[in-house]
A tleap script that builds the chain and sets N, CA, C and O, in Angstrom:
source leaprc.protein.ff14SB
mol = sequence {
  NMET TRP PRO SER VAL TRP PHE PRO VAL GLU
  SER GLU PHE LEU PRO LEU MET ASP ARG CYS
  GLN GLY LEU ILE GLY GLN PRO TRP ALA TYR
  SER THR SER HIE GLY GLN PHE LEU VAL ARG
  PHE TYR ARG GLU GLY SER GLU SER GLY ILE
  TYR LEU TYR CYS LYS ASP CYS ASP ALA LEU
  ARG PHE GLU SER SER TRP ARG GLU ALA ARG
  PRO THR LEU HIE PHE VAL GLN GLY PRO THR
  GLY HIE ARG ILE GLU ILE GLN ASP GLY GLU
  ARG LEU LYS VAL SER CYS GLY SER ALA PHE
  LEU ALA GLU SER ALA ASP TYR LEU HIE LEU
  PRO GLU PRO LYS CMET
}
set mol.1.N position { 15.434 13.218 -17.776 }
set mol.1.CA position { 15.431 11.805 -18.090 }
set mol.1.C position { 14.100 11.205 -17.639 }
set mol.1.O position { 13.613 11.489 -16.544 }
set mol.2.N position { 13.532 10.383 -18.494 }
set mol.2.CA position { 12.265 9.711 -18.215 }
set mol.2.C position { 12.477 8.695 -17.100 }
set mol.2.O position { 13.390 7.874 -17.192 }
set mol.3.N position { 11.643 8.727 -16.026 }
set mol.3.CA position { 11.820 7.780 -14.919 }
set mol.3.C position { 11.716 6.334 -15.385 }
set mol.3.O position { 10.913 6.009 -16.259 }
set mol.4.N position { 12.525 5.484 -14.800 }
set mol.4.CA position { 12.508 4.070 -15.183 }
set mol.4.C position { 11.339 3.332 -14.539 }
set mol.4.O position { 10.942 2.271 -15.019 }
set mol.5.N position { 10.787 3.874 -13.466 }
set mol.5.CA position { 9.671 3.219 -12.777 }
set mol.5.C position { 8.471 4.163 -12.727 }
set mol.5.O position { 8.546 5.268 -12.189 }
set mol.6.N position { 7.368 3.698 -13.300 }
set mol.6.CA position { 6.088 4.392 -13.220 }
set mol.6.C position { 5.112 3.458 -12.510 }
set mol.6.O position { 5.063 2.265 -12.810 }
set mol.7.N position { 4.353 3.984 -11.590 }
set mol.7.CA position { 3.400 3.174 -10.830 }
set mol.7.C position { 2.002 3.358 -11.397 }
set mol.7.O position { 1.504 4.482 -11.455 }
set mol.8.N position { 1.358 2.266 -11.818 }
set mol.8.CA position { -0.028 2.387 -12.294 }
set mol.8.C position { -0.919 2.888 -11.157 }
set mol.8.O position { -0.749 2.485 -10.006 }
set mol.9.N position { -1.861 3.759 -11.480 }
set mol.9.CA position { -2.719 4.281 -10.414 }
set mol.9.C position { -3.601 3.188 -9.818 }
set mol.9.O position { -4.153 3.366 -8.732 }
set mol.10.N position { -3.738 2.069 -10.509 }
set mol.10.CA position { -4.507 0.955 -9.961 }
set mol.10.C position { -3.735 0.184 -8.889 }
set mol.10.O position { -4.307 -0.626 -8.161 }
set mol.11.N position { -2.440 0.443 -8.803 }
set mol.11.CA position { -1.598 -0.300 -7.860 }
set mol.11.C position { -1.838 0.176 -6.439 }
set mol.11.O position { -2.624 1.091 -6.190 }
set mol.12.N position { -1.160 -0.452 -5.539 }
set mol.12.CA position { -1.257 -0.080 -4.131 }
set mol.12.C position { -0.340 1.093 -3.799 }
set mol.12.O position { -0.212 1.461 -2.631 }
set mol.13.N position { 0.296 1.683 -4.803 }
set mol.13.CA position { 1.243 2.756 -4.547 }
set mol.13.C position { 0.571 4.124 -4.612 }
set mol.13.O position { 1.136 5.065 -5.168 }
set mol.14.N position { -0.602 4.240 -4.061 }
set mol.14.CA position { -1.299 5.520 -4.066 }
set mol.14.C position { -0.767 6.531 -3.052 }
set mol.14.O position { -1.202 7.682 -3.092 }
set mol.15.N position { 0.157 6.170 -2.135 }
set mol.15.CA position { 0.737 7.220 -1.301 }
set mol.15.C position { 1.377 8.329 -2.129 }
set mol.15.O position { 1.412 9.479 -1.694 }
set mol.16.N position { 1.881 8.002 -3.311 }
set mol.16.CA position { 2.452 9.022 -4.183 }
set mol.16.C position { 1.362 9.992 -4.636 }
set mol.16.O position { 1.608 11.194 -4.735 }
set mol.17.N position { 0.175 9.488 -4.907 }
set mol.17.CA position { -0.954 10.357 -5.259 }
set mol.17.C position { -1.350 11.210 -4.061 }
set mol.17.O position { -1.682 12.386 -4.212 }
set mol.18.N position { -1.316 10.619 -2.879 }
set mol.18.CA position { -1.635 11.379 -1.665 }
set mol.18.C position { -0.654 12.529 -1.460 }
set mol.18.O position { -1.026 13.574 -0.926 }
set mol.19.N position { 0.586 12.343 -1.878 }
set mol.19.CA position { 1.593 13.399 -1.705 }
set mol.19.C position { 1.366 14.580 -2.639 }
set mol.19.O position { 1.985 15.629 -2.463 }
set mol.20.N position { 0.489 14.431 -3.631 }
set mol.20.CA position { 0.143 15.554 -4.525 }
set mol.20.C position { -0.773 16.555 -3.830 }
set mol.20.O position { -0.889 17.705 -4.254 }
set mol.21.N position { -1.415 16.108 -2.767 }
set mol.21.CA position { -2.375 16.964 -2.061 }
set mol.21.C position { -1.696 18.236 -1.555 }
set mol.21.O position { -0.681 18.176 -0.861 }
set mol.22.N position { -2.268 19.385 -1.911 }
set mol.22.CA position { -1.764 20.669 -1.446 }
set mol.22.C position { -0.666 21.276 -2.301 }
set mol.22.O position { -0.254 22.411 -2.062 }
set mol.23.N position { -0.185 20.534 -3.299 }
set mol.23.CA position { 0.866 21.058 -4.172 }
set mol.23.C position { 0.257 21.934 -5.272 }
set mol.23.O position { -0.960 22.112 -5.328 }
set mol.24.N position { 1.102 22.472 -6.132 }
set mol.24.CA position { 0.644 23.212 -7.302 }
set mol.24.C position { 0.470 22.205 -8.427 }
set mol.24.O position { 1.356 21.385 -8.668 }
set mol.25.N position { -0.662 22.258 -9.117 }
set mol.25.CA position { -0.907 21.395 -10.265 }
set mol.25.C position { -0.707 22.177 -11.544 }
set mol.25.O position { -1.104 23.338 -11.638 }
set mol.26.N position { -0.090 21.545 -12.533 }
set mol.26.CA position { 0.155 22.226 -13.798 }
set mol.26.C position { 0.157 21.225 -14.945 }
set mol.26.O position { 0.948 20.282 -14.936 }
set mol.27.N position { -0.721 21.415 -15.939 }
set mol.27.CA position { -0.614 20.591 -17.141 }
set mol.27.C position { 0.771 20.811 -17.737 }
set mol.27.O position { 1.190 21.952 -17.932 }
set mol.28.N position { 1.472 19.739 -18.022 }
set mol.28.CA position { 2.875 19.866 -18.410 }
set mol.28.C position { 3.090 19.583 -19.891 }
set mol.28.O position { 3.875 20.272 -20.542 }
set mol.29.N position { 2.410 18.587 -20.428 }
set mol.29.CA position { 2.541 18.257 -21.849 }
set mol.29.C position { 1.283 17.522 -22.294 }
set mol.29.O position { 0.656 16.797 -21.521 }
set mol.30.N position { 0.930 17.729 -23.564 }
set mol.30.CA position { -0.264 17.096 -24.105 }
set mol.30.C position { -0.043 16.788 -25.583 }
set mol.30.O position { 0.402 17.649 -26.341 }
set mol.31.N position { -0.348 15.584 -25.980 }
set mol.31.CA position { -0.261 15.182 -27.381 }
set mol.31.C position { -1.638 14.692 -27.808 }
set mol.31.O position { -2.056 13.593 -27.446 }
set mol.32.N position { -2.335 15.513 -28.577 }
set mol.32.CA position { -3.672 15.122 -29.015 }
set mol.32.C position { -3.631 13.919 -29.945 }
set mol.32.O position { -4.495 13.045 -29.872 }
set mol.33.N position { -2.633 13.869 -30.816 }
set mol.33.CA position { -2.573 12.784 -31.789 }
set mol.33.C position { -2.289 11.424 -31.151 }
set mol.33.O position { -2.640 10.391 -31.720 }
set mol.34.N position { -1.667 11.413 -29.991 }
set mol.34.CA position { -1.362 10.153 -29.313 }
set mol.34.C position { -2.129 9.993 -28.007 }
set mol.34.O position { -1.914 9.026 -27.278 }
set mol.35.N position { -3.027 10.937 -27.704 }
set mol.35.CA position { -3.872 10.821 -26.518 }
set mol.35.C position { -3.093 10.734 -25.221 }
set mol.35.O position { -3.493 10.017 -24.304 }
set mol.36.N position { -1.971 11.466 -25.131 }
set mol.36.CA position { -1.142 11.445 -23.929 }
set mol.36.C position { -1.205 12.793 -23.226 }
set mol.36.O position { -1.257 13.841 -23.869 }
set mol.37.N position { -1.199 12.753 -21.897 }
set mol.37.CA position { -1.289 13.967 -21.101 }
set mol.37.C position { -0.404 13.789 -19.874 }
set mol.37.O position { -0.449 12.755 -19.207 }
set mol.38.N position { 0.393 14.800 -19.589 }
set mol.38.CA position { 1.315 14.763 -18.458 }
set mol.38.C position { 1.017 15.958 -17.555 }
set mol.38.O position { 1.006 17.101 -18.010 }
set mol.39.N position { 0.777 15.688 -16.283 }
set mol.39.CA position { 0.498 16.732 -15.290 }
set mol.39.C position { 1.614 16.706 -14.256 }
set mol.39.O position { 2.029 15.638 -13.806 }
set mol.40.N position { 2.091 17.872 -13.887 }
set mol.40.CA position { 3.144 17.987 -12.878 }
set mol.40.C position { 2.551 18.582 -11.603 }
set mol.40.O position { 1.826 19.576 -11.651 }
set mol.41.N position { 2.868 17.966 -10.463 }
set mol.41.CA position { 2.501 18.490 -9.145 }
set mol.41.C position { 3.801 18.821 -8.424 }
set mol.41.O position { 4.691 17.975 -8.334 }
set mol.42.N position { 3.921 20.047 -7.907 }
set mol.42.CA position { 5.197 20.467 -7.336 }
set mol.42.C position { 5.006 21.561 -6.285 }
set mol.42.O position { 3.934 22.153 -6.156 }
set mol.43.N position { 6.079 21.805 -5.545 }
set mol.43.CA position { 6.127 22.910 -4.589 }
set mol.43.C position { 6.744 24.120 -5.277 }
set mol.43.O position { 7.623 23.983 -6.127 }
set mol.44.N position { 6.278 25.293 -4.904 }
set mol.44.CA position { 6.799 26.541 -5.472 }
set mol.44.C position { 8.321 26.575 -5.373 }
set mol.44.O position { 8.883 26.304 -4.313 }
set mol.45.N position { 8.989 26.909 -6.483 }
set mol.45.CA position { 10.441 27.038 -6.517 }
set mol.45.C position { 11.203 25.748 -6.674 }
set mol.45.O position { 12.434 25.762 -6.684 }
set mol.46.N position { 10.507 24.623 -6.797 }
set mol.46.CA position { 11.175 23.329 -6.900 }
set mol.46.C position { 11.121 22.797 -8.331 }
set mol.46.O position { 10.096 22.909 -9.003 }
set mol.47.N position { 12.224 22.223 -8.786 }
set mol.47.CA position { 12.226 21.570 -10.095 }
set mol.47.C position { 11.656 20.157 -9.999 }
set mol.47.O position { 11.077 19.651 -10.960 }
set mol.48.N position { 11.820 19.525 -8.845 }
set mol.48.CA position { 11.319 18.162 -8.706 }
set mol.48.C position { 9.801 18.178 -8.580 }
set mol.48.O position { 9.199 19.166 -8.159 }
set mol.49.N position { 9.214 17.073 -8.952 }
set mol.49.CA position { 7.767 16.997 -8.875 }
set mol.49.C position { 7.269 15.578 -8.980 }
set mol.49.O position { 8.034 14.645 -9.227 }
set mol.50.N position { 5.998 15.433 -8.792 }
set mol.50.CA position { 5.302 14.171 -8.994 }
set mol.50.C position { 4.537 14.327 -10.302 }
set mol.50.O position { 3.803 15.297 -10.493 }
set mol.51.N position { 4.715 13.374 -11.189 }
set mol.51.CA position { 4.101 13.455 -12.509 }
set mol.51.C position { 3.001 12.405 -12.641 }
set mol.51.O position { 3.159 11.254 -12.233 }
set mol.52.N position { 1.900 12.830 -13.215 }
set mol.52.CA position { 0.783 11.961 -13.546 }
set mol.52.C position { 0.766 11.842 -15.072 }
set mol.52.O position { 0.568 12.832 -15.776 }
set mol.53.N position { 0.971 10.637 -15.568 }
set mol.53.CA position { 1.043 10.377 -17.006 }
set mol.53.C position { -0.206 9.608 -17.420 }
set mol.53.O position { -0.417 8.475 -16.987 }
set mol.54.N position { -1.030 10.226 -18.259 }
set mol.54.CA position { -2.281 9.621 -18.707 }
set mol.54.C position { -2.165 9.226 -20.170 }
set mol.54.O position { -1.649 9.984 -20.991 }
set mol.55.N position { -2.653 8.024 -20.491 }
set mol.55.CA position { -2.623 7.524 -21.865 }
set mol.55.C position { -4.038 7.181 -22.301 }
set mol.55.O position { -4.916 6.914 -21.480 }
set mol.56.N position { -4.237 7.194 -23.606 }
set mol.56.CA position { -5.543 6.882 -24.187 }
set mol.56.C position { -6.604 7.853 -23.654 }
set mol.56.O position { -7.694 7.446 -23.252 }
set mol.57.N position { -6.263 9.134 -23.662 }
set mol.57.CA position { -7.185 10.170 -23.173 }
set mol.57.C position { -8.272 10.444 -24.211 }
set mol.57.O position { -7.982 10.574 -25.400 }
set mol.58.N position { -9.515 10.531 -23.760 }
set mol.58.CA position { -10.588 10.879 -24.692 }
set mol.58.C position { -11.376 12.106 -24.246 }
set mol.58.O position { -12.241 12.582 -24.981 }
set mol.59.N position { -11.094 12.617 -23.070 }
set mol.59.CA position { -11.748 13.850 -22.613 }
set mol.59.C position { -10.819 14.554 -21.632 }
set mol.59.O position { -10.320 13.947 -20.685 }
set mol.60.N position { -10.596 15.837 -21.873 }
set mol.60.CA position { -9.720 16.636 -21.008 }
set mol.60.C position { -10.319 18.014 -20.793 }
set mol.60.O position { -10.922 18.606 -21.688 }
set mol.61.N position { -10.136 18.497 -19.590 }
set mol.61.CA position { -10.429 19.900 -19.285 }
set mol.61.C position { -9.491 20.289 -18.160 }
set mol.61.O position { -9.397 19.583 -17.156 }
set mol.62.N position { -8.793 21.412 -18.319 }
set mol.62.CA position { -7.843 21.801 -17.286 }
set mol.62.C position { -7.586 23.297 -17.325 }
set mol.62.O position { -7.741 23.954 -18.355 }
set mol.63.N position { -7.187 23.815 -16.166 }
set mol.63.CA position { -6.728 25.191 -16.060 }
set mol.63.C position { -5.226 25.205 -16.334 }
set mol.63.O position { -4.585 24.155 -16.346 }
set mol.64.N position { -4.666 26.396 -16.553 }
set mol.64.CA position { -3.237 26.483 -16.862 }
set mol.64.C position { -2.368 26.109 -15.664 }
set mol.64.O position { -1.268 25.589 -15.850 }
set mol.65.N position { -2.824 26.355 -14.460 }
set mol.65.CA position { -2.185 25.885 -13.225 }
set mol.65.C position { -3.117 26.212 -12.073 }
set mol.65.O position { -4.022 27.035 -12.206 }
set mol.66.N position { -2.888 25.555 -10.933 }
set mol.66.CA position { -3.727 25.819 -9.768 }
set mol.66.C position { -2.974 25.452 -8.498 }
set mol.66.O position { -2.096 24.588 -8.500 }
set mol.67.N position { -3.334 26.120 -7.431 }
set mol.67.CA position { -2.732 25.871 -6.116 }
set mol.67.C position { -3.630 24.939 -5.311 }
set mol.67.O position { -4.803 24.741 -5.627 }
set mol.68.N position { -3.043 24.375 -4.264 }
set mol.68.CA position { -3.789 23.489 -3.360 }
set mol.68.C position { -4.469 22.338 -4.113 }
set mol.68.O position { -5.675 22.123 -3.990 }
set mol.69.N position { -3.681 21.619 -4.880 }
set mol.69.CA position { -4.199 20.485 -5.647 }
set mol.69.C position { -4.835 19.447 -4.725 }
set mol.69.O position { -4.340 19.192 -3.627 }
set mol.70.N position { -5.913 18.864 -5.174 }
set mol.70.CA position { -6.630 17.803 -4.469 }
set mol.70.C position { -7.138 16.773 -5.481 }
set mol.70.O position { -8.345 16.555 -5.586 }
set mol.71.N position { -6.218 16.134 -6.235 }
set mol.71.CA position { -6.674 15.199 -7.266 }
set mol.71.C position { -7.304 13.943 -6.682 }
set mol.71.O position { -6.878 13.432 -5.647 }
set mol.72.N position { -8.328 13.460 -7.373 }
set mol.72.CA position { -9.011 12.223 -6.978 }
set mol.72.C position { -9.104 11.299 -8.191 }
set mol.72.O position { -9.081 11.750 -9.336 }
set mol.73.N position { -9.208 10.015 -7.922 }
set mol.73.CA position { -9.316 8.991 -8.961 }
set mol.73.C position { -10.635 8.253 -8.827 }
set mol.73.O position { -11.118 7.989 -7.726 }
set mol.74.N position { -11.205 7.928 -9.980 }
set mol.74.CA position { -12.411 7.100 -10.014 }
set mol.74.C position { -12.257 6.119 -11.162 }
set mol.74.O position { -11.827 6.493 -12.253 }
set mol.75.N position { -12.604 4.884 -10.922 }
set mol.75.CA position { -12.537 3.853 -11.945 }
set mol.75.C position { -13.958 3.551 -12.391 }
set mol.75.O position { -14.813 3.207 -11.574 }
set mol.76.N position { -14.208 3.680 -13.688 }
set mol.76.CA position { -15.564 3.521 -14.209 }
set mol.76.C position { -15.550 2.585 -15.410 }
set mol.76.O position { -14.525 2.396 -16.063 }
set mol.77.N position { -16.706 2.009 -15.681 }
set mol.77.CA position { -16.884 1.205 -16.883 }
set mol.77.C position { -17.672 2.068 -17.863 }
set mol.77.O position { -18.847 2.358 -17.639 }
set mol.78.N position { -17.029 2.469 -18.932 }
set mol.78.CA position { -17.665 3.314 -19.934 }
set mol.78.C position { -18.060 2.509 -21.146 }
set mol.78.O position { -17.858 1.295 -21.188 }
set mol.79.N position { -18.628 3.185 -22.144 }
set mol.79.CA position { -19.052 2.477 -23.356 }
set mol.79.C position { -17.889 1.855 -24.127 }
set mol.79.O position { -18.083 0.909 -24.890 }
set mol.80.N position { -16.674 2.388 -23.928 }
set mol.80.CA position { -15.503 1.829 -24.617 }
set mol.80.C position { -14.665 0.945 -23.690 }
set mol.80.O position { -13.554 0.556 -24.050 }
set mol.81.N position { -15.181 0.626 -22.508 }
set mol.81.CA position { -14.461 -0.242 -21.577 }
set mol.81.C position { -14.033 0.489 -20.318 }
set mol.81.O position { -14.575 1.538 -19.971 }
set mol.82.N position { -13.049 -0.086 -19.641 }
set mol.82.CA position { -12.520 0.440 -18.377 }
set mol.82.C position { -11.919 1.830 -18.597 }
set mol.82.O position { -11.104 2.017 -19.500 }
set mol.83.N position { -12.316 2.798 -17.779 }
set mol.83.CA position { -11.792 4.159 -17.866 }
set mol.83.C position { -11.382 4.626 -16.475 }
set mol.83.O position { -11.929 4.189 -15.463 }
set mol.84.N position { -10.408 5.525 -16.455 }
set mol.84.CA position { -9.981 6.162 -15.220 }
set mol.84.C position { -10.346 7.633 -15.337 }
set mol.84.O position { -9.982 8.295 -16.309 }
set mol.85.N position { -11.055 8.133 -14.359 }
set mol.85.CA position { -11.392 9.550 -14.336 }
set mol.85.C position { -10.604 10.207 -13.212 }
set mol.85.O position { -10.684 9.796 -12.055 }
set mol.86.N position { -9.849 11.225 -13.568 }
set mol.86.CA position { -9.029 11.967 -12.619 }
set mol.86.C position { -9.593 13.371 -12.567 }
set mol.86.O position { -9.806 14.009 -13.598 }
set mol.87.N position { -9.830 13.845 -11.362 }
set mol.87.CA position { -10.485 15.132 -11.217 }
set mol.87.C position { -9.877 15.909 -10.066 }
set mol.87.O position { -9.450 15.331 -9.066 }
set mol.88.N position { -9.841 17.214 -10.212 }
set mol.88.CA position { -9.449 18.122 -9.131 }
set mol.88.C position { -10.426 19.287 -9.175 }
set mol.88.O position { -10.127 20.354 -9.711 }
set mol.89.N position { -11.596 19.060 -8.602 }
set mol.89.CA position { -12.660 20.059 -8.667 }
set mol.89.C position { -12.964 20.392 -10.116 }
set mol.89.O position { -13.041 19.498 -10.959 }
set mol.90.N position { -13.137 21.675 -10.408 }
set mol.90.CA position { -13.358 22.131 -11.779 }
set mol.90.C position { -12.044 22.459 -12.479 }
set mol.90.O position { -12.047 22.888 -13.633 }
set mol.91.N position { -10.933 22.261 -11.799 }
set mol.91.CA position { -9.633 22.675 -12.327 }
set mol.91.C position { -8.988 21.644 -13.233 }
set mol.91.O position { -8.162 21.988 -14.078 }
set mol.92.N position { -9.360 20.380 -13.063 }
set mol.92.CA position { -8.783 19.300 -13.858 }
set mol.92.C position { -9.804 18.187 -13.987 }
set mol.92.O position { -10.365 17.727 -12.993 }
set mol.93.N position { -10.042 17.754 -15.226 }
set mol.93.CA position { -10.888 16.592 -15.484 }
set mol.93.C position { -10.280 15.832 -16.649 }
set mol.93.O position { -10.101 16.375 -17.740 }
set mol.94.N position { -9.964 14.563 -16.401 }
set mol.94.CA position { -9.344 13.712 -17.419 }
set mol.94.C position { -10.056 12.371 -17.416 }
set mol.94.O position { -10.338 11.811 -16.357 }
set mol.95.N position { -10.342 11.862 -18.592 }
set mol.95.CA position { -10.829 10.496 -18.746 }
set mol.95.C position { -9.813 9.778 -19.631 }
set mol.95.O position { -9.566 10.182 -20.767 }
set mol.96.N position { -9.227 8.702 -19.091 }
set mol.96.CA position { -8.169 8.014 -19.835 }
set mol.96.C position { -8.268 6.503 -19.633 }
set mol.96.O position { -8.975 6.017 -18.750 }
set mol.97.N position { -7.545 5.787 -20.468 }
set mol.97.CA position { -7.534 4.334 -20.379 }
set mol.97.C position { -6.553 3.800 -19.365 }
set mol.97.O position { -6.770 2.738 -18.781 }
set mol.98.N position { -5.449 4.546 -19.147 }
set mol.98.CA position { -4.464 4.149 -18.145 }
set mol.98.C position { -3.760 5.390 -17.627 }
set mol.98.O position { -3.663 6.402 -18.320 }
set mol.99.N position { -3.273 5.297 -16.404 }
set mol.99.CA position { -2.571 6.429 -15.786 }
set mol.99.C position { -1.501 5.894 -14.852 }
set mol.99.O position { -1.656 4.844 -14.228 }
set mol.100.N position { -0.412 6.647 -14.774 }
set mol.100.CA position { 0.758 6.230 -14.014 }
set mol.100.C position { 1.314 7.417 -13.236 }
set mol.100.O position { 1.119 8.569 -13.624 }
set mol.101.N position { 2.006 7.131 -12.138 }
set mol.101.CA position { 2.638 8.155 -11.308 }
set mol.101.C position { 4.127 7.887 -11.182 }
set mol.101.O position { 4.562 6.738 -11.096 }
set mol.102.N position { 4.900 8.964 -11.172 }
set mol.102.CA position { 6.346 8.857 -10.933 }
set mol.102.C position { 6.815 10.160 -10.316 }
set mol.102.O position { 6.197 11.212 -10.482 }
set mol.103.N position { 7.913 10.062 -9.606 }
set mol.103.CA position { 8.533 11.251 -9.022 }
set mol.103.C position { 9.853 11.476 -9.752 }
set mol.103.O position { 10.576 10.528 -10.057 }
set mol.104.N position { 10.155 12.736 -10.027 }
set mol.104.CA position { 11.390 13.039 -10.742 }
set mol.104.C position { 11.968 14.363 -10.267 }
set mol.104.O position { 11.230 15.307 -9.985 }
set mol.105.N position { 13.286 14.427 -10.180 }
set mol.105.CA position { 13.980 15.671 -9.847 }
set mol.105.C position { 14.219 16.496 -11.104 }
set mol.105.O position { 14.641 17.649 -11.017 }
set mol.106.N position { 13.950 15.912 -12.282 }
set mol.106.CA position { 14.149 16.580 -13.568 }
set mol.106.C position { 12.799 16.910 -14.187 }
set mol.106.O position { 11.791 16.268 -13.892 }
set mol.107.N position { 12.797 17.926 -15.055 }
set mol.107.CA position { 11.612 18.206 -15.850 }
set mol.107.C position { 11.449 17.082 -16.865 }
set mol.107.O position { 12.430 16.627 -17.453 }
set mol.108.N position { 10.214 16.634 -17.073 }
set mol.108.CA position { 9.940 15.548 -18.000 }
set mol.108.C position { 9.271 16.053 -19.265 }
set mol.108.O position { 8.682 17.134 -19.284 }
set mol.109.N position { 9.369 15.268 -20.309 }
set mol.109.CA position { 8.684 15.506 -21.576 }
set mol.109.C position { 7.998 14.202 -21.966 }
set mol.109.O position { 8.401 13.125 -21.528 }
set mol.110.N position { 6.969 14.305 -22.786 }
set mol.110.CA position { 6.312 13.082 -23.246 }
set mol.110.C position { 7.293 12.266 -24.077 }
set mol.110.O position { 8.105 12.831 -24.809 }
set mol.111.N position { 7.225 10.932 -23.968 }
set mol.111.CA position { 8.143 10.112 -24.764 }
set mol.111.C position { 7.793 10.218 -26.244 }
set mol.111.O position { 6.634 10.416 -26.608 }
set mol.112.N position { 8.790 10.086 -27.073 }
set mol.112.CA position { 8.571 10.101 -28.517 }
set mol.112.C position { 7.788 8.843 -28.906 }
set mol.112.O position { 8.109 7.749 -28.442 }
set mol.113.N position { 6.768 8.989 -29.751 }
set mol.113.CA position { 6.017 7.798 -30.165 }
set mol.113.C position { 6.888 6.877 -31.008 }
set mol.113.O position { 7.732 7.329 -31.781 }
set mol.114.N position { 6.667 5.586 -30.844 }
set mol.114.CA position { 7.417 4.594 -31.627 }
set mol.114.C position { 6.715 4.434 -32.971 }
set mol.114.O position { 5.504 4.218 -33.033 }
set mol.115.N position { 7.470 4.541 -34.013 }
set mol.115.CA position { 6.910 4.426 -35.368 }
set mol.115.C position { 7.121 3.046 -35.913 }
set mol.115.O position { 6.718 2.759 -37.040 }
savepdb mol mol.pdb
quit
């Protein structure tokens, strides 16, 4: 089930991002046509995780999974406006228009686009 509460990474709720430190990072879902990207951070053997949901993605690079995650956020002004850059060394690089965090005990999927 899709979490009812997602915290924008611009909010003061970055302790959830801090809790991703040291976990396993894994790209979970990606929709090129809708520019959506979902990353799961979790402990080995656990179904629950912290999810990073990125929208309006225009640049992505990621490994299939990695240990000892250390994601960082940077807010930049690009040629197309405000951008969020999320990076974990060379293992993850995302440039998106908005990003959100949520914790879930269930596996998540990208929401169906509204037509």
